[in-house]
Every structure is written in C-alpha cells, then in structure tokens.
N, C-alpha and C positions, 0 to 999 in steps of 0.2 A: 387526603394525605396518608391515612392509615393503609389504604389500598396500595398506594405507591410503595410504602415501606414493606408491605407483605410481598409485593412483586419483586422488589430488589432482593429481599431475603430469599425468595424462591430461586432467583437467578444465582445468587451466591452459593446456595446449597447445591444447585445443579452443577455449577462450575467446580466446586470442591469435589463432588462425587466423580464426575468424568475426568477431572484432572488426576485424581488418585488412581482411577482405573487405567488411564493412559500411562502413567508412570509405572504401574505394575506390569504392563505388557511392553514397556520400552517404546512407546509411541509418543510423538510430539503432542503437546497439549493443544496446539492450535486447531487441528481438525476436530479434536474432541470438544473444544469449546463451541465450535460452529455447530456440531451435531446437537449439543445440549440446547442451543437456541432453537434449532429446528423442532426438537422433541417437545419442549414446553411452550413454544411460541403459538401464535394464533392461526397458523396454517396447518395443512395436513402433514402428518397424522394428528387428528384431534382427540382420539380416544383409543384405548387398548382395553379389551375385555369389559367394555362399559364404563371404564374409568376415564374421566376427562383429563386430557393432557394440555388443554388450553389454559395455561396458568399465568403466562406473562405476555401481555400485548406489546405492540410497538408503541412506546410512549416517548414524548419529547425529553423526559428526564433521562431515560436510558440512552437516547441518542446523544445527549450531552456527555454522559459518562463515556460513551464510545468515542466521541470526538476527542475527549481528553486523553484517551488511550493512544490514538494516532499521534496527537501532538507530543506526548511525552516520549513515545518510541522514537520519533524523529529528532526530538531535542537531544536524546541520549546518543543518537547516531552522530549528531553534530558535535557532541563533546569529543568524539574520537578524531576529529579533523579540525583544521583551521582554514580561514579564508585564504591565508597565504598559500597553503597547500593546494587549495582548489584553483587559485590563479596560476600557480606553477604548473598544474596539470590541465590547463584549459584546452590545449591542443589535443591531448589524449582523450579528454572528456568529449570534445567535439567529434573526434574520430569514432570513439566507441558508441556515442549516442546516435550518430548518424547511421552507423551500421545497424544498430538495434532498430531504429525507426524504419530504415529502408527494408530490412528483412521481415520484420514482424507486422508493421502497418501494411506493407506490400502483400504479405500472406493473407491479411484480412480482406484486402481489396480482391485478391484472387478468389477467396472463398465466396465472397458476395457475388461475383460474376459467375462462378461455377454453379451456384444454386439459384441463379436467375433473379437475384434481388435487384430492386431499383437503386438508383445512384445514392439517394439519401440513406437508405437502409444499409447499403454497402459501406458507406462512410461511418455509420454507427458501429457496424460489425468490426471494422478495422480498428477503431478506437478501443473497443472492448477487449480484443485479443492482443493489442499492442502493449499496453502499459502494465508493468509489473506492480505488485502490491508493495508499496514502501513499508507498510506496517508489518505485513506477514514476513517479508524478506528480512527486515530488521530484527524482528523477534526470533526468527530462525537463526540468524547470524549470532545472536546473543546465546541462544540455547545450545548451539553446536560449537561455540567457542571460536567462530570464524572471524569475529569482529576485529581481532588483532592480527589477522593473517593478511598476506599480500593481496589475495583476491578480493578483499573488502574494498580496496581502492577503485577498481573498475566497476564493481557493483554499485558503489556509492555514486561514482561519476555518471553511470547510466541512469540511476534513479533521479538524480538532479536534472539531467537533460530531459528525461521523460516528463517530470513534473512541470518544467518550464514550457515544454511543447504543449502539454495538455491544457495550459491556461489559454493559449490562443485557440486551440482546437475546440474547447468547450464554448468559447465565445462564438465561433462559427456555427456550432450545433444549435446554440440558443437562437441565433438569427434564422437558421433554417426551419426550426420547429415553430418559431413565431411568425414565419412568413415575411421576415424583414429583409428588405433589399438595401438597407442603409449601411453601406460598407464603411462610411466615415464614422458612424456611431460605434460600430463594432471595433474599428481600429482605435478609436479614442478610449474605449473601455479597456482594451488590451494594453494600450500605452500607459494609462494610469496605473494599472496593476503592476506592470514591469518597472515603472518609476519607483513605486513603493518598494519593490524588491531590491532595486538598486540602492536606495537609501538604507535599507536594512543591511545589505551586504557591506556597505561602507561603514555603517555603525558597528557591525561585528568585527570589522577589520581594525578600526582605530579606537574602539571603545574599551579596550582592556583595562586601562588604568581607572576609568570611571567605574566599571563593574567591580573591580577589586575594592575600591573605597566604599561604594554604596552597600555592598553585601558583606562588609567586614563587621558583622554583628555577633555578639557572644551567644545570643539565644538561638538554639536550633529551631525553635518554633517559628520565630520571626524570619529566620533565614529560609526555611522551607516555604512559608507563605509568600515571601518576597519573590523567590525564584519561580514558583508556580504562577503568581500573579503576572509577572513580566512575560513569561512564555505564553500564557493563555491570552493575555490582552493583545500581544503582537500577532498571534495566530488568528485570533478573532477578527482583527482589523484586516489581515490579509484575505480572509474568507469573505468579508464584506465587500472587498474590492474585486472579487472574482478570481483571486489567486489561491493557490493551494496552501492551506494552513500547515500542511506537512513541510513544504519548502520553507515557510516562515519560521516554523519551530526549529528546523534544522539550522538555520542561520543564527537563531538565538543561542542554540547549543554551541555552534562554532565560535560565537563571541565569548562564551564562558570557557571554552576549551583552552584559551590562552591566559586564564586567570589563575589565582592561587586557590580557587574554591572547588576545583574539579573533584578531588577526593571526598570532600564533604558532601557535594551534590550526589555523587554515586552512592555514598553510605546512607544518606537520609531519604533520597527521592526514588531510588531503585525499587523499593517495595511498593511505593505509590504507583509508579509506572506499571509494574506487573499487574496490579489490581485493575487499573483502568484499561490496560491492554486486554485483559481477560474479558472485560465487558464489551470491548470493540468486537472481538471475534464472536462473542455471544450474540451481539446485535446483528451481525451478518446473518447468523442462523435464524433470527426472528423474522428476517425479511424473505426467507426462502420458502416458497410453496412448491414442493417436489412434484405435485400433480400436474403442473403446467409444463414441466420440462419435456414431456413426451411429445408435445406439439412441434418441437424443433429438434427432435432426436437426431436426424440425419446431419443437419448443420452442426449440431453440438459435437457429435462423435468425430466428424471430420476436423473440426476446429481444435479439439483436444489433442488429437494425434499430430496434426500438422504444426500447431503453434508450440507444442512442447518441443518438437524437434527444432523449429526455427529459433526459439528462444535460446536453446542450448547452443545452436550454431552461432547466433549473433553474439552471445556472451563469450563464447570461445574466441571469436574474432576480437572482441573487446579486450580480453585478457592478453592476447598477443600484441595488441596495440600498446599495452602497458609493459611489454617485454617480459611477461610472465612465462613460466615453463608451460609445456603442454598440459601437465597435471593441474596446475592452478588455473590455467585458462579454461579448462573444461569445468572445473569447480565454479568458476565465475558464471558460466552458462547455466549450470544446474541451479545455482543460487538465485537466478532471476526468473525461474519458471513460475512461481506462485503469482496468481492474479487475485485482486480483491476489491478494495474500496472504490477506486476510480471507475471500475467496470460497473459497479452498482450505482454510482452517480450518473453515469451515462444511461443506465437503465431507467432511473427515476426521471431523467430528462425526456426519455422516449415516451413515458406515460402521458405526457402532455401533447404528444403529436397525434397524427391521424394516419389512417391507411396502414401500409405494410410495416412502417417503423413501429407503430404501437402494438401490432399483433406479433411481431417477430422478436424485437429486441429485448423486452422485459423478460420473457421466459428463457431466451437464449443466454442473456447475461447472468441471470440467477443460476441456471444450470452450470454455466461455464465457471463462475466463481466457486461454486460448491465443489466441482470436480478438480479444478486447477489448484485450489487452496489445499486440498488433500494430496493430490498428486505432487505438487511442488514441495510441500513440507516432507513428504515421505522420501522423495528423491534426494533432498538435502540430507535427511537423516541417514540414508543408505548410500551416500555419494561415494564412499570408499569402494564399495562393490562395483559401482558403475565405472569409476575411473580405472579400476584394475582391468576391466574388459575393454574400455574404449580408448584409453590413452595410447596403447601400442598401435592403434589404427590411425593416429593423428600424424600429420606431416611434422617432421623434426623430432618425433618422440624417440626415435632409435638412436 
C-alpha cells in the first residue's frame, strides 16, 4: 500500500511539474502529461546519467484512475447536449459519421495493402487510424473554449458514431484473435451491448424528473458522491458488456443536462474531472515504449501524414453536413485529429494474437498514439493559423 501511495505521489508531482512548464510555454497540457508518463514509466528511457527514471509502473490502481478520467470527460461532454438534440441530429450524425468511417477506415485499409500486410493485420491498422480519441478531443475542446461553439456539434456526433461502430468492430477483432468462427455468438454479444445502450438512452431521455428529485440534496459531499457513483456504475456496466464506457458516461451526462443540477455539477465535479483526466494521459505515457517504434517507422510515418489529412478532410465534410461555414467546418476536421485510448485498446488486443498482428500492431499503435496525440492537440491549439491559410482554398469560402 505504501508503494502505491508513493507511486501516485510521484505521478502527481510529475504532472504538476510538466503542467506548469507547458503553461509557461503556452503548450497544451495533454502531450505534456503523456511525456511525463513516458519519462517516469517502466519503459525506455529508464535512466539519465545513472539516475533511474523507472519510478512508476503500470498498475491496476493507476489504470482505474485513468478510466475514471475518460468517464468524467465524456460525462461532462454529455452535459453540453441532450438526447432530444441527438435524436434531432440523427440524420446529420449518420451522414457525418459515415463520411468519417469511409474516409479514415478506408485510408487504414489502403495503408495495410500498400505495406503488404495480411488481411487481419490490415483490419487492425484500419481501426487504429480510424477512431479519434474521445478523451483527448473533449479535453482539447474544453481547454480551447470550443465546447460552446457550433463545431462542437459535428465533432460530438462523429465521436458518438465512432464509439458505436467500435463496439461491433472490437467484437469482430476478438473473434478473429481467438480463432472463433461462431458468428451467432459474436452477434449476440453485440446485440446485448446495444440493447443496454438503448435502455440507457431512453433513461437519459425520460428520467429528468427522477434525477431532479433524487439528487436534490443540500450536502455538497453527498451530491458529489452520488453523481460520481451513478456515472461510474453505469460506465462500468457498459464496459462489462463490451460497450464503450465513454458512450455510457456520455449518456449519463446527457441525462443530467436536462436537470436543474448542471451548474452545481460543473462547480463541484470539474476539478475532480481534471485530476482524473490528467492521470488518463499520464497512463497513456506509462504504456509507451519508444524503442519499439522504429520497427514500424515506415508504416507509422505514412499513417501520420495520410490520416492527419484524411481526418481533416472527413471532419470538414462533417461540418458542411451540419451547414457550418467553411471556417467552422475546417475546425471540425482539425478537432478530430487526436487519436488515443481506443487505438491502445486495439493494441492490447493484438498482444494476444499471433503472427504479423502481434509483431506489427502493438508498436505501430503505440507510436501512432504518441505522435497523433501531440500533433492533434498542437493543431487544435494553433487552428487559427491553419484556418487563415486553408479556408480560402475551400469551396464556397469566397
């Protein structure tokens, strides 16, 4: 227990130090937190001038803190929207999400074929490069003040579509890795997961009055515990069923968005969200071994260049589907560039495979997340400069 406390203390100290340095040089704290995890984590570099840097291992406790970070980030994103709004936007979400899937998943398939990968490995690559990081994107939207802007709607719609698609996609990958050819069993697992999601969405839609009454308590302490308990339990149940905990947390937030408790939640829970979110990005760094990235350097370099462009293009198409201006449509594309947690989930799944999947996917996904988390957050931070150059080139901008 004492070792775990020391490790968390070291993690907090590293986060505080890099966060302060990032703010001093006007850099987003997200890549700084990831780099902190790399430096003090169990992978290379392990020492500098004879001084050990292996200070914090990957532990279940830190993984739980990181999971809470994802859950609270998406819960707060849900607070900005309602189920009514999502239902009203369902056609635009379908259009934007399908464009995002076709362009970016298609780019992953093309990369796999170009580099001579087998069919299963190519399917893994497509998933790694396709899905944006809900956690990093949400944190960036909050940092840059985009959360109340018009471009947040297509960004949100695309993230929801991606998370729903990935539930079925992961079930297929599990079957492929396990050598299962039981299509009925895979379909049943996916069906149960989506049935749970449907119940959750209906609950968020019609449960406003219940939430208002249940959480109408004077004690801030009990209110905080109650909201966190509800969100964590629902997210954990979703994860157990093979569904994204992020999607579940989003719908819990959407349920609360229609209550009288929104201001109180934002006041009391926002600092807790930021603390756990910092641990999420730190935990990503703990998983990254920079020495293995060189084995897939060609594929990684091509993927970074190609999929940065394709995500900006697909996001711009999504923005136009929402009838946004060329400027805000381009910002939608820029906002979706970061990749993160789901790519690492795919990498972890690949560790249990054999052959080319096991040798290519883990180092590729690790390198890809490291680069794209930094590239994505920097692009968002400096989006004004990019849009000044690129918007005049877009159709309808003149």
